[in-house]
Structures are given as C-alpha cells and as structure tokens.
FIKELUM-382184 format. One record per atom (N, C-alpha, C): residue in one letter; x, y, z. Coordinates in steps of 0.02 Angstrom, whole numbers, plus 50000, padded with zeros to 5 digits. Atoms other than C-alpha are relative to their C-alpha. Example, Ala and Ser with C-alpha at 12.3 -4.5 7.8 and 13.67 -1.06 7.14 Angstrom:
2
A500454994150000;A506154977550390;A500455006050000;S499584994149997;S506844994750357;S499615005550037;
END
This chain:
338
M499314997649998;M498874957448594;M500235000550073;T499745000049932;T499924954748749;T500455006050012;T499584994549978;T500854968148846;T500534997250046;K499495002149952;K502524965248931;K499995004850059;I500034996249939;I502444970949111;I500564997850046;A499485001449950;A503924971949230;A499715001550068;V500244999049932;V503394969549411;V500614999950046;L499414999349958;L504714975649532;L499794999250073;G500195001549931;G504494967649703;G499614993550003;A500315006750000;A504064949349739;A499764998050069;G500335001649937;G503264950649910;G499314997249987;S500665003050009;S501484944649938;S499595003749946;W500434996250047;W500604958749842;W500315000249931;G499684999650065;G501874960649702;G499964993449963;S500015006650033;S501954941949667;S499304997949980;V500705001850018;V500064939749670;V499755004249942;L500194995950057;L499804954449553;L500344997549936;A499645002850057;A501134947149437;A499654993649976;N500345006250017;N500224930549443;N499335001449965;L500644998150030;L498554938749403;L500095002449928;L499864997550067;L499284947949254;L500194994449952;T499825005850040;T500044931749191;T499394996049982;E500625003650011;E498384923149211;E499565003649949;N500394996050048;N497604937349110;N500294999849929;G499715000750066;G498744932948964;G500555004949984;Q499464995250012;Q500044946648985;Q500684996550008;T499325002549992;T501914943748971;T500315003650060;V499794996949937;V502594946749146;V500694997750019;A499355001549970;A504354947649216;A499995002850071;L500024998149930;L504364947949406;L500725000350026;W499314999149975;W505954955049484;W500024999650076;S499855000349929;S506634950649655;S500765000850008;H499284999349988;H508324955349729;H500284993950036;K499785006049964;K508394938349817;K500064994249951;A499885005550046;A509194924749711;A499654993650022;S500325006149975;S508494910949823;S499255000149986;Q500714999350014;Q506734917549801;Q499864998949926;V500075000950072;V506954918249612;V500044992649982;E499915007150015;E507564900349608;E499384996050022;E500595003549975;E506104894349715;E499395001149955;M500604998550039;M504784903149611;M500044997149929;N499935002850068;N505494897449443;N499984992450000;Q499965007349999;Q505784879449496;Q499384996850030;H500565003149963;H504354876049617;H499345003949994;H500594995750008;H503144890349576;H499665001550067;T500244998349933;T502974894249761;T500405006050026;N499684994149969;N503424909149870;N499854999550075;Q500215002149933;Q503364901350043;Q500085005450053;A499894994849950;A504044916350139;A499435005050003;Y500524994950004;Y502624927450081;Y499304997249988;M500665002950016;M501214916450013;M500034992450008;P499935007249990;P501384899250093;P499404996149974;G500525004350025;G500414885650005;G499705001949933;F500294997750063;F500014895649848;F500454998049941;E499625001850060;E500554889349676;E499895005149945;Y500034994750051;Y500954902549544;Y499954996949930;Q500025002050070;Q500654901649357;Q500704997749977;H499355002850018;H502024890949282;H500365004149947;N499674995950051;N502364903249141;N500175007050025;L499774993749971;L502694917749261;L500764999750005;V499274999750000;V504514922549235;V500245004350058;V499734996449942;V505474927849392;V500755000649990;T499294998750012;T507204935749384;T500285004650053;D499664995249957;D508474944549493;D500415005149960;D499674995350045;D509094954349341;D499485005249979;M500494994950016;M508124970649333;M500025002049927;A499944998250071;A508784974349159;A499604995149957;E500395005150036;E508024958049098;E499255001150009;A500714998949986;A506364962149181;A499735005949961;I500244993750030;I506244979749110;I500065000149924;K499894999950072;K506884976248934;K499354998449962;D500585000750043;D505464978448807;D499335000750036;A500634999149963;A504174981748944;A499695006749980;S500344993750012;S502854994848910;S499685002650064;V500264998149934;V502254995049092;V500494997550052;V499595002149943;V503304994749250;V499605001250064;L500404999849938;L502384990749412;L500464999450060;F499595000049939;F503244995149576;F499594997550059;V500345002649941;V502744984849728;V500544998250052;V499475000849950;V504174987249852;V499835004250061;P500144995849942;P504184994450029;P500155007449984;T499914992850012;T504065013450034;T500725002250009;K499314997949986;K505805015050107;K500494997949945;A499565002350053;A506525006049954;A499855003249933;I500224997650065;I505625015749818;I500515004549966;R499494995750031;R506985028749790;R500544995949967;E499455004150026;E508345015749767;E499784996049940;V500235004350054;V507325004149658;V499815004149938;S500194996050058;S506595017849548;S500595003449967;A499394997150030;A508305025949524;A500364994849957;Q499695005550038;Q508985009149468;Q499614998749935;A500425001050060;A507515006949349;A500095005749951;A499914994250043;A507755024649282;A500634999549957;K499385000850038;K509545020949231;K499914995249942;L500125004950052;L508965005949132;L499555002849945;L500464997050049;L507535015349048;L500375005149957;I499624994950037;I508715029549000;I500474996549950;A499525003650043;A510005017348930;A499644996849941;N500395003350053;N508635008548829;N499615004849956;H500434995050034;H507845024948768;H499274997650001;Q500645003449991;Q506265017048837;Q499515004550038;K500524996149968;K504635025848883;K499444995250021;V500485004949973;V503415016348994;V499465003450041;T500504997949951;T501845018149096;T500234997550068;I499805001749933;I502325018549279;I499384998750042;V500565001749956;V501135009949400;V500314998350068;H499775002349935;H501325007749587;H499424997950043;A500505002649953;A500374998149721;A500315000250070;I499644999149938;I501345004949870;I499615004850045;K500434996249954;K500515012050026;K500415002950057;G499614996849949;G501585024150123;G500205007149982;L499734993450011;L502385041350140;L500744999950016;E499274999749987;E504235045650134;E500135003750066;Q499804996749938;Q505035049950300;Q500335006749986;E499694993350000;E505555068150328;E499745004549944;T500274995850054;T504965074250156;T499244999649998;Y500725001349999;Y503195066950181;Y499714999449930;K500245000450069;K503085064349993;K499634993449988;R500365006050022;R501865052249914;R500434996149951;V499595004350042;V502525037749812;V500035002649928;S499994997550069;S502005045349645;S500475006049993;E499534994350001;E502995061049689;E500724997649997;M499325002850001;M504545050749724;M500164997049932;L499885003150065;L504345041149562;L500125005149945;T499904994950052;T504185056849456;T500655003850011;E499354996949988;E505735063949540;E500574995549977;E499465004650016;E506775048349507;E500014997949926;I500055002350069;I506155043649332;I499855005949955;P500094994150043;P506375057049197;P499354999749960;S500634999650037;S504815062949106;S500074997049930;A499895002950066;A505605057148942;A499924992550000;N500045007349996;N505495039249005;N499364997450032;R500655002049972;R503715039049074;R499455004049966;D500564996450031;D502075043248990;D499465001750052;A500494998749947;A501055042849152;A500184996150062;V499945003849938;V501005037149332;V499294998250023;V500655002549980;V499545026549390;V500074996850069;V500005002649931;V499135022249572;V499464994650006;L500485005449986;L498315005549614;L499874999950075;S500155000349929;S497405005849780;S499294997550009;G500675002449986;G495874998749865;G500034993950046;P500035005649953;P495294984549978;P500224993549968;S499735005550039;S496394970349920;S500564996350037;H499495004349970;H497294957450027;H500254995149947;A499705004750047;A498494947049924;A499714993050009;E500245006849985;E497864931250010;E499314998849968;D500675000750028;D496074934449951;D500025000149923;V499934999850073;V496584938949773;V500274993349975;A499725006450019;A497604922949766;A499464994649997;K500555004949998;K496014913249809;K499455001949950;K500484997550050;K495094923049672;K499355002450034;D500574996849968;D493954931449797;D499835006349961;I500204993950036;I492964945849720;I500355006050030;T499604994349978;T494054961349731;T499895005949954;L500094993850038;L493754979349676;L500525005050023;I499504995049984;I495134992349668;I499945006049953;T500004993950041;T495505009449592;T500685000849966;A499404997850036;A496765014649459;A499945007649993;A500044992750000;A497065033249489;A500585003149963;S499474996650038;S498025044349370;S499735006649973;L500184993850033;L498015062049303;L499904998949925;N500075001950070;N498125053549133;N499454994749995;E500565004750000;E496425045449107;E500104994349951;D499865005450047;D497005035548955;D500444994750032;A499565004749966;A498385027749059;A499624996050052;A500405003549950;A497155023549198;A499574994649967;R500415004950036;R496015014949072;R500424994349973;K499545005250024;K497505005548999;K500144994950056;V499865004349943;V497944998749171;V499384996250021;Q500645003349984;Q496114994949205;Q499914993849957;K500095005750045;K496044983649052;K500504994450013;L499495005049987;L497664974749097;L499824995550059;F500115003649937;F497074969649270;F499314996850005;M500685002449989;M495214966549251;M499894992849976;N500225006650020;N494514948949248;N499364998250039;S500655001949971;S493054938949319;S499965001150075;Y500014999049927;Y493574941549501;Y500355006450023;F499614994149983;F494634957349494;F499765005849957;R500304994450037;R493734973449445;R500355006550019;V499624993849990;V494604990349424;V499585005949976;Y500314993750018;Y493825007649425;Y500555005249990;T499524994650011;T494715023349365;T499815006250041;N500094994049960;N494935039649459;N500575004849980;T499474995150015;T495905055749428;T500305003050063;D499764997049937;D496195059749613;D500584995950028;V499395003549977;V497975053349638;V500145001650073;I499864998049931;I498185063249799;I499564996250049;G500465003549955;G496645055849880;G500144992550003;A499875007250003;A497045038149822;A500624998350041;E499385001649965;E498805038949894;E499955001550075;F500084998649928;F498345047150059;F499544994750032;G500445005149973;G496905034950085;G500374993450010;A499635006449997;A498035020050048;A500514999950055;A499464999749950;A499435025850162;A499735000650071;L500204998349932;L498495032750311;L499554994850033;K500445005149970;K497265018450334;K500424994950040;N499585004749962;N498745007950395;N500085002250072;I499964997449932;I498855019250547;I499394997850040;I500635001749965;I497035016250592;I499964992450010;A500005007349992;A497274997550562;A500404997950060;I499615001649939;I498614997250697;I499575001350062;G500444998549944;G497385005650815;G499444994950007;A500545005049997;A495994993350769;A500264993450027;G499715006149974;G497144978750802;G500135000550075;A499884999049929;A497624986150970;A499364999350041;L500645000749966;L495794987551019;L499814992650007;H500165007149998;H495554969250975;H500444996550052;G499545003149953;G497094964251074;G499825001450072;L500214998149932;L496394973351225;L499324997250019;G500655003049986;G494714964751208;G499405004549989;Y500574995550014;Y493644979451152;Y499564996949945;G500485003050046;G492094975551049;G499885004149937;D500154997150066;D491284980950886;D499865007550004;N500154992849994;N490684997850950;N500645004149997;A499374996349997;A492455003450987;A500354999949932;K499665000650065;K493134996950821;K499655004449947;A500374995850048;A491745005650722;A500155007450013;A499854993049984;A492075021950815;A500695001949976;L499324998650022;L493935020850780;L500045000949925;M499964999650073;M493705017650595;M499655006249973;T500374994250023;T492405031250574;T500385006550012;R499634993949984;R493385044750664;R500694999949967;G499375000550035;G494985038250586;G499945002349928;L500124997850069;L494255040750413;L499935007649996;A500064992749999;A493825058650462;A500705003250001;E499324997449997;E495665061550503;E500354999349932;I499695001350066;I496255053750340;I499755005249949;S500304995350046;S495045064650243;S500245007250012;R499774993249985;R495575080650333;R500705001349973;L499324999050023;L497405078250295;L500034999849924;G500005000550073;G497095072950115;G499715006249967;Q500314994050028;Q495945087650082;Q500445006250007;S499554994249991;S497255099650149;S500515000449942;F499555000250058;F498295094349996;F499615000549935;G500404999350060;G496835096049875;G499644993749978;A500355006150019;A496125078449876;A499245001149998;N500744999850006;N494305075849826;N499714996250059;P500285003549942;P493305071649984;P499624993749982;L500385005950021;L492265059149884;L500454993849994;T499545005750005;T493815048449859;T500024996050065;F499935003349935;F493825044550045;F499394995950020;I500575004549989;I492095036650038;I499964994849945;G499965004950054;G492645025949891;G500484994350018;L499585005949990;L493755010749868;L500675001650032;S499354998149973;S495375019949907;S499965002750070;G500094997249933;G494645027050066;G499684995050047;V500355004349951;V493325018150169;V500074992649981;G499925007050020;G493495002250066;G500644996950025;D499355002549978;D495345000150099;D500055000050076;L499994999749927;L495105005550280;L499654994050031;I500385005549972;I493784992350314;I500404993549997;V499675006450008;V494784977850244;V500654999750042;T499375000049965;T496404983150328;T499915000150076;A500114999149928;A495664987250498;A499574994550031;T500445005349973;T494614971450516;T500264993049988;S499785006750021;S495674957150451;S500684998150028;S499365002549977;S497064946550522;S500494999149942;N499545000050057;N497784946150345;N500425006349997;S499644993649999;S498334964150376;S500574999750051;R499445000049952;R500074964850451;R499965006050047;N500094994249956;N499634982150520;N499514998350056;W500475002349949;W498124974850610;W500334995250048;R499665004949957;R499174960350674;R500505003450046;A499534996449958;A500494972450737;A499645003450057;G500394996749948;G499184982450831;G499734995050051;N500265005149956;N498414966650901;N500524997750051;E499475002149955;E500084961350973;E500205005550049;L499884994449954;L500384978751045;L499475000250054;G500545000149951;G498684977651129;G500074994450051;Q499905005749955;Q499184961051204;Q500625000950045;G499454998449955;G500684969251286;G500704999349973;K499335000550028;K502124966151167;K500285006949985;S499684993750018;S503384979951134;S500025000649924;L499964999050072;L503524987650961;L500574996049970;Q499425003650027;Q505244979950937;Q499854992549996;E500195007150003;E504564962650980;E499554998649941;V500465000850056;V503184964950853;V500385000249934;I499614999450062;I504394970550717;I500434993949989;D499545005650005;D505594956350754;D499654993649978;T500365006250015;T504244942950736;T499565000449938;M500474999350056;M503224950150591;M500284997049935;G499715002950060;G504434945250452;G499885004049937;M500144995750058;M503744958550333;M499955007250025;V500024992949981;V503754977550331;V499305001950024;I500634997449973;I502394985550438;I499965007349980;E499984993250028;E502085001050332;E499695005250047;G500344995249958;G500935009050460;G500435003150054;V499574997449947;V502325011250587;V500355006349977;A499664994150027;A503345023050479;A499505005349977;T500504995250023;T501775031050406;T499715004050058;T500254996449941;T501175035450581;T500455005950017;K499524994649984;K502745045650611;K499955005649949;A500044994950053;A502635054450443;A499345003950004;A500654996649997;A500775058250461;A499955004550062;H500004996049938;H500975064450641;H500385006649989;E499594994150012;E502365076450590;E499695004649948;L500314996250054;L501465081850432;L499385003850025;A500604996849973;A499855085550527;A500185006150042;I499774994449960;I500805096750647;I500205005849955;K499774994750046;K501605106250503;K499425003549965;R500564997250038;R499935108750416;R499415001950045;H500514998049951;H498925112050575;H499344996249988;V500585004350009;V497755097350542;V499904995950063;D500165003649938;D496885089550692;D499954992549986;M500005007350009;M497285070750699;M500134996650067;P499885002649933;P497055065050879;P500134992450003;I499885007249999;I496975046350841;I500704998449976;T499325000950025;T498565047150738;T500505002050053;D499544997749947;D499395057050877;D500044994950056;A500015005049946;A498865044051005;A500404993849981;I499645006050023;I499535029550901;I500755001649995;Y499294997950001;Y501155039350875;Y500294999650070;D499755000349931;D501325040751065;D500144992950022;V499895007149983;V501155021951082;V500624997449965;L499465002850040;L502385018050942;L500685003150015;Y499364996449997;Y503705031350972;Y500175002950069;N499864997349933;N503505037451151;N499884995050055;G500105005249950;G503125021051237;G499385000750042;A500624999149962;A501395026451294;A499624993450004;E500395006149991;E500265012851363;E499335000749963;V500574999650045;V498825008751246;V499365002150037;R500614998349964;R497445009651376;R499995007450021;S499974993049977;S498045026651436;S499855004849943;V500154995550056;V497975034351262;V499264999649980;I500725000650013;I496225027351238;I499615004350050;T500324995849950;T495715035651401;T500065007449983;G499894993150020;G496485051851341;G499555002249943;L500444998450056;L495505051251179;L499275000750023;M500704999949978;M493875047751268;M499855006050044;Q500114994449954;Q494125062051391;Q500145006849968;R499924993650035;R494445075351258;R499355004150006;E500584995649995;E493285090251264;E499504998349945;G500535001450048;G491615087451177;G500015004949942;R500014995750059;R491425094151001;R499474997549951;A500475002150052;A490275093550849;A500324994749955;E499725005150044;E490465078550736;E500195002949932;I499874997150066;I490385088650575;I500225007250007;G499784993049998;G491365104550548;G500615001150042;
END
C-alpha cells in the first residue's frame, strides 16, 4: 500500500528525499515555489541549480501548486530554509484546514528561529493546528544529499514524542542504503542538527587557514560539548549527542566539502568576507543565522559556549579568525569534564 507524501521544498535535500521516497514506491508530490524549477524537473528530471548531473525518478511529480501537493497526502515533509518555515507552514495549514485534513508532519530542517530561538518543531506546532496534525517527526543525522543521491550507505534518526509516528516514518524511508532509527528525544535531535552547523563553519575556517587534523579533532570534540550543554539545559537526553543526531551529524558536516557550512568557513579562513561568501554560495548557509541565535540563547541561559562565541565574533563583529583562535587557546585552564 502506497502513501501519498507532500514534500515542501525542492532544494538539494528536499528533492533527494522526494526521489528516495518515490524510489521506495510511495506517491510523492514535490512542491517548489519556482515555476522554472518545476518545469525543468518534470521535463528533464534534473535540478541543476542544486544537484547538477543527477537524474531524478521519472514518476516523481513536481508542482508549484501547494494545494495540489498537499491534497490527499497523509504525510507532509518540510524541507525549506529555517527562515521560510513560518510562511510555508502557515500556507500549508490553511490548505489542511480547508480540506479537513489530518497529516503526519515531518521536517528535515536544521536551524533555530531568530529572536525567539525556537526549534523547527515548535514553529510547526504553532502554525499548524493540532486538529490537522497527528504528530511531528524530526529527521536528522549524517546525510549529505549528494551521497544519498549516489546511494551511499546512510543512517539517520526519526525523532518524535509519538513513537508510532516515528516508526511510520521509519518504514517510509528505509531501503537497502538508507536506514532509519527512531528516538523520542526531539529536543536533542533538533539542537544537534542545528548547532553542528556552527562547528562546521569553524572546522572549515581551520582548513582554510591550513591547520591539521589535531586542531579539527579538538574543535569537533569541544564543539560537541557545547552543543550538549545547551541542549541539556532544555531537557535533551545527553545520549542523543553521541548518536546520529549529535556526533554523527557533526562529523559529516564538519569534515566534508559537500557541507555548505564547511565551505563557508573554509572561504572565511582564506580571507574572504562573510558577505563575499554569502554572495557566491548560491544556497542558504544555515549556520550563519544559527550562530547568532545560539550565541544569544547561551547568554540568556548562562551556558558556556566559547567556540560559538568566537565564531559569532568572526561572523558578526568582523573579528579576524586567527585572533579568535589565539583567544580560545589562551583561556584559563580547566577540567575537561564537569
């Protein structure tokens, strides 16, 4: 029995997930707000702006009509930039209400809202009435779209307070190269997914400056400690941060040129300004906005996040990368644990 799934967002990750679901035998409607992109994907089965050279399943339906995508769907998957989630989910909510439709909400978005510091699942539950959703499930873990497109072995987590919904999503996505585990720690999954982008910018900067493996390992290890501290202050399970949504996602994002956050950091390390990096990237660099949100949130909650603070100084105060590294290294000595 097939399930109709509406995938909202046709960037690299959204389009590849839609392709995977289609390959798994599900009925998928992929929504994009760009008519030219819709035409290209339906006629040529390509998405050159986001996934150059990749050919999508020919029976994947792409549309710029959200009503068409959502109609009769039992699952709605959001894969849009964090800054767009309010607008897109509000639009989807109007359609669900008009259709008297109740769906499982899934998202694969990695960020925090500016000023409110809310996680994506919190925004979704605020915008979509409870009468129109049976659960919210978070997809996170080490998963570059480029590798999934090549059918590289990939393991991720489906996190939800509703274990039945998590298992439902698990079954929809799993196949011979894509394995899904379930988890009930939504807070940990979302904080791990969002905050690792900050550390990836730092790792890229180290590479751009010519630092070696020791420095990168130190950054990732201490960065994970920061991620865990902030997540636990909200009630996250510390074990989540040594799982796929934590250290797994951090490793893949902070070590690969497929990561736009790593690439942004690499260019910063090579001396480019943030604006130059943004202008040439062509896609949203989630870690830039997340750094600001995490820095401000850590101050409010009195959580020590020196690496995040240092990256914030580079991104928002124009600090020189080498100088913030020196500052981190000259901090007063302390115990590693505790």
